[in-house]
C-alpha positions as CSV (number, residue, x, y, z in Angstrom):
1,M,-0.2,-0.4,0.0
2,T,1.6,3.5,-0.8
3,T,-1.0,5.4,1.1
4,H,1.3,6.6,4.1
5,L,-1.1,6.9,7.9
6,N,-0.6,9.7,10.0
7,N,-0.8,8.7,13.7
8,H,-4.3,9.7,14.0
9,H,-5.2,7.5,11.4
10,R,-3.2,4.3,12.5
11,D,-4.9,4.4,15.9
12,T,-8.1,4.8,14.3
13,V,-7.2,1.6,12.3
14,S,-5.7,0.1,15.6
15,A,-9.2,0.8,17.0
16,L,-11.2,-0.6,14.2
17,F,-9.7,-4.0,14.2
18,A,-9.4,-4.3,18.1
19,H,-10.9,-7.3,20.0
20,P,-13.4,-6.9,21.5
21,T,-14.6,-4.1,19.3
22,S,-14.4,-1.0,20.8
23,H,-17.7,0.9,21.3
24,N,-16.5,4.7,21.3
25,I,-14.7,5.2,17.7
26,R,-16.0,8.6,16.4
27,W,-17.8,9.1,13.3
28,V,-15.5,11.7,12.3
29,D,-12.1,10.0,13.0
30,V,-13.0,7.5,10.6
31,I,-14.3,9.7,8.0
32,S,-10.9,11.2,8.0
33,L,-9.1,8.1,7.9
34,L,-11.6,6.5,5.1
35,E,-10.5,10.2,2.6
36,A,-7.2,9.4,3.4
37,V,-6.8,5.6,2.2
38,G,-10.0,6.2,-0.4
39,T,-13.0,8.5,-1.2
40,V,-15.5,10.0,0.3
41,E,-18.5,11.5,-0.7
42,E,-21.8,12.9,1.1
43,K,-24.7,13.1,-0.9
44,H,-27.5,15.6,-1.2
45,D,-29.7,13.2,0.7
46,G,-27.0,13.0,3.9
47,R,-25.7,9.7,2.8
48,F,-21.6,8.9,2.7
49,R,-20.7,7.2,-0.6
50,I,-17.1,5.3,0.4
51,T,-15.0,3.9,-1.8
52,V,-12.0,2.1,-0.6
53,G,-9.9,-0.1,-2.8
54,A,-12.5,-2.2,-5.4
55,E,-15.4,-1.8,-2.8
56,I,-18.2,1.0,-2.8
57,E,-20.5,1.2,0.1
58,V,-22.6,4.0,1.2
59,F,-23.8,4.5,4.3
60,D,-25.6,6.7,6.6
61,R,-24.2,8.7,9.1
62,S,-24.0,7.6,12.4
63,H,-26.8,9.2,14.8
64,N,-24.1,9.4,18.2
65,K,-20.7,10.4,17.5
66,D,-19.7,6.9,17.9
67,I,-20.4,4.4,15.0
68,S,-22.1,1.4,15.7
69,I,-20.6,-2.0,15.6
70,E,-22.5,-2.8,12.4
71,Q,-20.6,-0.4,10.9
72,V,-17.1,-1.5,12.7
73,I,-17.6,-4.4,10.6
74,D,-18.4,-3.1,7.6
75,F,-15.2,-0.4,7.4
76,R,-13.2,-3.8,8.8
77,R,-14.0,-5.8,5.3
78,M,-13.9,-2.4,3.5
79,L,-10.1,-1.3,4.6
80,K,-8.8,-5.2,5.2
81,N,-10.0,-6.2,1.3
82,A,-7.8,-2.7,0.4
83,G,-4.7,-4.0,2.4
84,Y,-5.3,-2.7,5.7
85,G,-5.3,-3.7,8.8
86,P,-3.4,-4.2,12.2
87,T,0.2,-3.7,12.3
88,A,1.9,-6.5,10.5
89,P,5.6,-6.8,10.5
90,S,7.5,-4.4,8.9
91,T,9.8,-7.1,6.6
92,V,9.0,-10.7,6.0
93,K,12.1,-13.1,4.5
94,S,10.9,-15.0,1.6
95,P,12.1,-19.2,2.5
96,G,15.4,-19.7,2.0
97,E,16.4,-16.0,2.3
98,E,19.9,-15.2,4.3
99,D,20.2,-12.2,7.0
C-alpha cells in the first residue's frame, strides 16, 4: 500500500480492528481515515458514498458521535480488502533468504 497514514489514522485503524470491538470510535475519525485511503462523498440525502480499493459502500451518518458495531464490521471488511489492517511485521523474509 502506498498511502502513508498519520498517527491519528493508525490509531483509528487499531481501534477498528481491536478485539473486543471498541464501542467508542468516532464517526469523524473514521471519515478522516477513509478520506486518506479512499474517497468519501456526502450525498444530498446525507448519506456517504465511500470507496476504498475496489469496494464502494453507502453509509448513513452515525446518529451518535460514535459508529455502530455494524459499521465497525463493514469498515473492517473494506479496509482489510484494500490491504489495511492491524500492524504487521515491517519485513518478511522469503524462505531461504539469508540475513
